[in-house]
ZADO-1210 file (C-alpha; in nm, 4 decimals, padded with zeros to 6 digits):
<atoms>
<atom x="-01.9140" y="-00.8691" z="00.7843" code="MET" pos="1"/>
<atom x="-01.7252" y="-00.8661" z="00.4579" code="GLU" pos="2"/>
<atom x="-01.8852" y="-00.8015" z="00.1267" code="ARG" pos="3"/>
<atom x="-01.7642" y="-00.7177" z="-00.2188" code="VAL" pos="4"/>
<atom x="-01.7385" y="-00.3419" z="-00.2573" code="TRP" pos="5"/>
<atom x="-02.0543" y="-00.2002" z="-00.4111" code="ASP" pos="6"/>
<atom x="-01.8852" y="00.0914" z="-00.5860" code="GLY" pos="7"/>
<atom x="-02.0741" y="00.3731" z="-00.4138" code="LEU" pos="8"/>
<atom x="-01.7510" y="00.5585" z="-00.3401" code="LEU" pos="9"/>
<atom x="-01.4580" y="00.5721" z="-00.5756" code="LYS" pos="10"/>
<atom x="-01.1202" y="00.6667" z="-00.4401" code="THR" pos="11"/>
<atom x="-00.8440" y="00.8115" z="-00.6535" code="ASN" pos="12"/>
<atom x="-00.6797" y="00.4672" z="-00.6604" code="ALA" pos="13"/>
<atom x="-00.9974" y="00.3008" z="-00.7889" code="ILE" pos="14"/>
<atom x="-01.0526" y="00.5698" z="-01.0543" code="ARG" pos="15"/>
<atom x="-00.6957" y="00.5256" z="-01.1814" code="ILE" pos="16"/>
<atom x="-00.7314" y="00.1476" z="-01.2136" code="LEU" pos="17"/>
<atom x="-01.0647" y="00.1810" z="-01.3901" code="GLU" pos="18"/>
<atom x="-00.9340" y="00.4467" z="-01.6297" code="SER" pos="19"/>
<atom x="-00.6453" y="00.2177" z="-01.7263" code="GLN" pos="20"/>
<atom x="-00.8648" y="-00.0949" z="-01.7445" code="ASN" pos="21"/>
<atom x="-00.6488" y="-00.2727" z="-01.4882" code="ILE" pos="22"/>
<atom x="-00.8104" y="-00.5843" z="-01.3481" code="SER" pos="23"/>
<atom x="-00.8859" y="-00.5630" z="-00.9758" code="HIS" pos="24"/>
<atom x="-01.1550" y="-00.6368" z="-00.7251" code="SER" pos="25"/>
<atom x="-01.2562" y="-00.4627" z="-00.4043" code="LEU" pos="26"/>
<atom x="-01.3482" y="-00.5960" z="-00.0639" code="ILE" pos="27"/>
<atom x="-01.5170" y="-00.3866" z="00.2011" code="GLU" pos="28"/>
<atom x="-01.4619" y="-00.4643" z="00.5697" code="TYR" pos="29"/>
<atom x="-01.5725" y="-00.3188" z="00.9002" code="GLU" pos="30"/>
<atom x="-01.3269" y="-00.0624" z="01.0374" code="VAL" pos="31"/>
<atom x="-01.2042" y="-00.0824" z="01.3953" code="ASP" pos="32"/>
<atom x="-01.0090" y="00.2370" z="01.4733" code="GLU" pos="33"/>
<atom x="-00.8062" y="00.0451" z="01.7329" code="GLU" pos="34"/>
<atom x="-00.6975" y="-00.2169" z="01.4778" code="LYS" pos="35"/>
<atom x="-00.5982" y="-00.0507" z="01.1526" code="LEU" pos="36"/>
<atom x="-00.2906" y="-00.2707" z="01.1024" code="ASP" pos="37"/>
<atom x="-00.2577" y="-00.4986" z="00.8001" code="ALA" pos="38"/>
<atom x="-00.2684" y="-00.8200" z="01.0044" code="VAL" pos="39"/>
<atom x="-00.6080" y="-00.7202" z="01.1496" code="SER" pos="40"/>
<atom x="-00.7303" y="-00.6327" z="00.7998" code="VAL" pos="41"/>
<atom x="-00.6092" y="-00.9719" z="00.6727" code="ALA" pos="42"/>
<atom x="-00.8212" y="-01.1490" z="00.9338" code="LEU" pos="43"/>
<atom x="-01.1261" y="-00.9433" z="00.8375" code="LYS" pos="44"/>
<atom x="-01.0973" y="-01.0158" z="00.4642" code="ILE" pos="45"/>
<atom x="-00.9874" y="-01.3785" z="00.5014" code="GLY" pos="46"/>
<atom x="-00.6393" y="-01.3388" z="00.3520" code="PHE" pos="47"/>
<atom x="-00.3043" y="-01.4581" z="00.4812" code="GLU" pos="48"/>
<atom x="-00.1196" y="-01.1640" z="00.6455" code="PRO" pos="49"/>
<atom x="00.1736" y="-01.2062" z="00.4048" code="GLU" pos="50"/>
<atom x="-00.0683" y="-01.1371" z="00.1153" code="ARG" pos="51"/>
<atom x="-00.2034" y="-00.8125" z="00.2610" code="VAL" pos="52"/>
<atom x="00.0544" y="-00.5453" z="00.1852" code="PHE" pos="53"/>
<atom x="00.0824" y="-00.2239" z="00.3815" code="LYS" pos="54"/>
<atom x="00.1940" y="00.1083" z="00.2375" code="THR" pos="55"/>
<atom x="00.4674" y="00.2853" z="00.4309" code="LEU" pos="56"/>
<atom x="00.5857" y="00.6367" z="00.3579" code="VAL" pos="57"/>
<atom x="00.9354" y="00.7446" z="00.4550" code="ALA" pos="58"/>
<atom x="01.1746" y="01.0360" z="00.4158" code="ARG" pos="59"/>
<atom x="01.5366" y="00.9935" z="00.3125" code="THR" pos="60"/>
<atom x="01.8362" y="01.1829" z="00.4480" code="ASP" pos="61"/>
<atom x="01.8115" y="01.3843" z="00.1230" code="LYS" pos="62"/>
<atom x="01.4571" y="01.4900" z="00.2238" code="ASN" pos="63"/>
<atom x="01.2991" y="01.2807" z="-00.0536" code="GLU" pos="64"/>
<atom x="00.9716" y="01.0989" z="00.0084" code="ILE" pos="65"/>
<atom x="00.9849" y="00.7272" z="-00.0717" code="VAL" pos="66"/>
<atom x="00.7081" y="00.4660" z="-00.0523" code="VAL" pos="67"/>
<atom x="00.7523" y="00.1029" z="00.0512" code="PHE" pos="68"/>
<atom x="00.4856" y="-00.1666" z="00.0075" code="VAL" pos="69"/>
<atom x="00.5513" y="-00.4674" z="00.2294" code="ILE" pos="70"/>
<atom x="00.3650" y="-00.7712" z="00.3665" code="PRO" pos="71"/>
<atom x="00.1464" y="-00.6814" z="00.6629" code="GLY" pos="72"/>
<atom x="00.3110" y="-00.9245" z="00.9025" code="ASN" pos="73"/>
<atom x="00.6629" y="-00.7827" z="00.8554" code="TYR" pos="74"/>
<atom x="00.8508" y="-00.4682" z="00.9473" code="GLU" pos="75"/>
<atom x="01.0446" y="-00.2604" z="00.6969" code="LEU" pos="76"/>
<atom x="01.4203" y="-00.3169" z="00.7164" code="ASN" pos="77"/>
<atom x="01.5354" y="00.0454" z="00.7305" code="LEU" pos="78"/>
<atom x="01.8919" y="-00.0368" z="00.6226" code="LYS" pos="79"/>
<atom x="01.7690" y="-00.2178" z="00.3112" code="LYS" pos="80"/>
<atom x="01.5171" y="00.0609" z="00.2476" code="ALA" pos="81"/>
<atom x="01.7937" y="00.3216" z="00.2648" code="ALA" pos="82"/>
<atom x="02.0160" y="00.1205" z="00.0340" code="SER" pos="83"/>
<atom x="01.7459" y="00.0583" z="-00.2285" code="ILE" pos="84"/>
<atom x="01.6461" y="00.4274" z="-00.2214" code="SER" pos="85"/>
<atom x="02.0116" y="00.5267" z="-00.2632" code="GLU" pos="86"/>
<atom x="02.0193" y="00.7019" z="00.0729" code="SER" pos="87"/>
<atom x="02.2239" y="00.6777" z="00.3879" code="LYS" pos="88"/>
<atom x="01.9148" y="00.6727" z="00.6054" code="LYS" pos="89"/>
<atom x="01.5341" y="00.6604" z="00.5871" code="VAL" pos="90"/>
<atom x="01.2838" y="00.7423" z="00.8588" code="GLU" pos="91"/>
<atom x="00.9110" y="00.6880" z="00.8625" code="MET" pos="92"/>
<atom x="00.7132" y="01.0112" z="00.8226" code="ILE" pos="93"/>
<atom x="00.4968" y="01.1363" z="01.1081" code="LYS" pos="94"/>
<atom x="00.1304" y="01.0315" z="01.1068" code="VAL" pos="95"/>
<atom x="00.0354" y="01.3991" z="01.0723" code="THR" pos="96"/>
<atom x="00.2272" y="01.4144" z="00.7422" code="GLU" pos="97"/>
<atom x="00.0468" y="01.1237" z="00.5732" code="ILE" pos="98"/>
<atom x="-00.2502" y="01.3184" z="00.4384" code="GLN" pos="99"/>
<atom x="-00.0632" y="01.6328" z="00.3275" code="PRO" pos="100"/>
<atom x="00.1960" y="01.4235" z="00.1415" code="LEU" pos="101"/>
<atom x="-00.0211" y="01.1454" z="-00.0016" code="THR" pos="102"/>
<atom x="-00.3802" y="01.2664" z="00.0006" code="GLY" pos="103"/>
<atom x="-00.4713" y="00.9577" z="00.2006" code="TYR" pos="104"/>
<atom x="-00.5262" y="00.8977" z="00.5720" code="ILE" pos="105"/>
<atom x="-00.3660" y="00.6550" z="00.8176" code="ARG" pos="106"/>
<atom x="-00.5267" y="00.3157" z="00.7673" code="GLY" pos="107"/>
<atom x="-00.6330" y="00.4053" z="00.4128" code="GLY" pos="108"/>
<atom x="-00.3097" y="00.4909" z="00.2347" code="CYS" pos="109"/>
<atom x="-00.2921" y="00.3306" z="-00.1088" code="SER" pos="110"/>
<atom x="00.0280" y="00.3085" z="-00.3112" code="PRO" pos="111"/>
<atom x="-00.1835" y="00.4089" z="-00.6129" code="ILE" pos="112"/>
<atom x="-00.2936" y="00.7668" z="-00.6747" code="GLY" pos="113"/>
<atom x="-00.0968" y="00.9672" z="-00.4213" code="MET" pos="114"/>
<atom x="-00.0878" y="01.3469" z="-00.4580" code="LYS" pos="115"/>
<atom x="00.2572" y="01.3214" z="-00.6163" code="LYS" pos="116"/>
<atom x="00.4463" y="01.0390" z="-00.7797" code="HIS" pos="117"/>
<atom x="00.7047" y="00.9114" z="-00.5337" code="TYR" pos="118"/>
<atom x="00.9641" y="00.6407" z="-00.5891" code="LYS" pos="119"/>
<atom x="00.7843" y="00.3259" z="-00.4799" code="THR" pos="120"/>
<atom x="00.9294" y="-00.0134" z="-00.3977" code="PHE" pos="121"/>
<atom x="00.7269" y="-00.3330" z="-00.3501" code="ILE" pos="122"/>
<atom x="00.8783" y="-00.6139" z="-00.1493" code="ASP" pos="123"/>
<atom x="00.9868" y="-00.8908" z="-00.3834" code="GLU" pos="124"/>
<atom x="00.7755" y="-01.1490" z="-00.1960" code="THR" pos="125"/>
<atom x="00.4697" y="-01.0031" z="-00.3719" code="ALA" pos="126"/>
<atom x="00.5782" y="-01.2008" z="-00.6782" code="GLN" pos="127"/>
<atom x="00.5007" y="-01.5248" z="-00.4926" code="LEU" pos="128"/>
<atom x="00.1264" y="-01.4579" z="-00.5245" code="PHE" pos="129"/>
<atom x="-00.1160" y="-01.4325" z="-00.8154" code="ASP" pos="130"/>
<atom x="-00.2892" y="-01.1462" z="-00.6332" code="THR" pos="131"/>
<atom x="-00.2185" y="-00.9353" z="-00.3287" code="ILE" pos="132"/>
<atom x="-00.4261" y="-00.6934" z="-00.1269" code="SER" pos="133"/>
<atom x="-00.3453" y="-00.3257" z="-00.0744" code="VAL" pos="134"/>
<atom x="-00.5520" y="-00.0362" z="00.0542" code="SER" pos="135"/>
<atom x="-00.7909" y="00.1012" z="-00.2043" code="ALA" pos="136"/>
<atom x="-00.7439" y="00.4507" z="-00.0625" code="GLY" pos="137"/>
<atom x="-00.9945" y="00.4553" z="00.2212" code="SER" pos="138"/>
<atom x="-01.0338" y="00.2791" z="00.5530" code="LYS" pos="139"/>
<atom x="-01.2557" y="-00.0228" z="00.5079" code="GLY" pos="140"/>
<atom x="-01.1739" y="-00.0986" z="00.1435" code="ILE" pos="141"/>
<atom x="-00.9036" y="-00.3343" z="00.0190" code="GLN" pos="142"/>
<atom x="-00.8038" y="-00.3751" z="-00.3432" code="MET" pos="143"/>
<atom x="-00.7115" y="-00.7171" z="-00.4809" code="ILE" pos="144"/>
<atom x="-00.4652" y="-00.6816" z="-00.7680" code="ILE" pos="145"/>
<atom x="-00.1869" y="-00.8768" z="-00.9339" code="SER" pos="146"/>
<atom x="00.1589" y="-00.7683" z="-00.8162" code="PRO" pos="147"/>
<atom x="00.2626" y="-00.7095" z="-01.1789" code="ALA" pos="148"/>
<atom x="-00.0337" y="-00.4775" z="-01.2400" code="ASP" pos="149"/>
<atom x="00.0398" y="-00.2889" z="-00.9179" code="LEU" pos="150"/>
<atom x="00.4048" y="-00.2517" z="-01.0157" code="LEU" pos="151"/>
<atom x="00.3005" y="-00.1229" z="-01.3592" code="PHE" pos="152"/>
<atom x="00.0438" y="00.1313" z="-01.2416" code="VAL" pos="153"/>
<atom x="00.2730" y="00.2860" z="-00.9789" code="ILE" pos="154"/>
<atom x="00.5877" y="00.2656" z="-01.1969" code="CYS" pos="155"/>
<atom x="00.7504" y="00.0861" z="-00.9056" code="GLY" pos="156"/>
<atom x="01.0317" y="-00.1594" z="-00.8561" code="LYS" pos="157"/>
<atom x="01.0582" y="-00.4879" z="-00.6715" code="TYR" pos="158"/>
<atom x="01.3147" y="-00.4947" z="-00.3912" code="ALA" pos="159"/>
<atom x="01.4227" y="-00.6961" z="-00.0888" code="ASP" pos="160"/>
<atom x="01.2787" y="-00.4820" z="00.1909" code="LEU" pos="161"/>
<atom x="01.2481" y="-00.7293" z="00.4784" code="LEU" pos="162"/>
</atoms>
């Protein structure tokens, strides 16, 4: 059962948006630990999978952490990701590294408000929509935000990542 988030818990991502007066809305959904993927989340919140963006964290061959935000129904093109991050190679980080590096957990990793500021790239298809959905920083909460506002708040760049 979906309902608009009632604001009882504020994640770092939500606090940042509120402190900067960035327009957004929140949707709460029931968490199924077996289905944490973005396509399953899209079904639960009634969005098209290409409008629900997942946050992927990778490491370059230079040992730099880089974040990629892509539509939930696609896979990251690692060659394009390496090129855009000015690396020879990128690899996804291990699940056990997500929380120490970002402050978030698997299934609740938001591109906003990570422990450190990492270079972040949003797939250029985000610009096709007035709003997109990304994790609000906790399992069971999605944030609806304009791609331009997301790009601004994370100091990111659009890129062809698919």
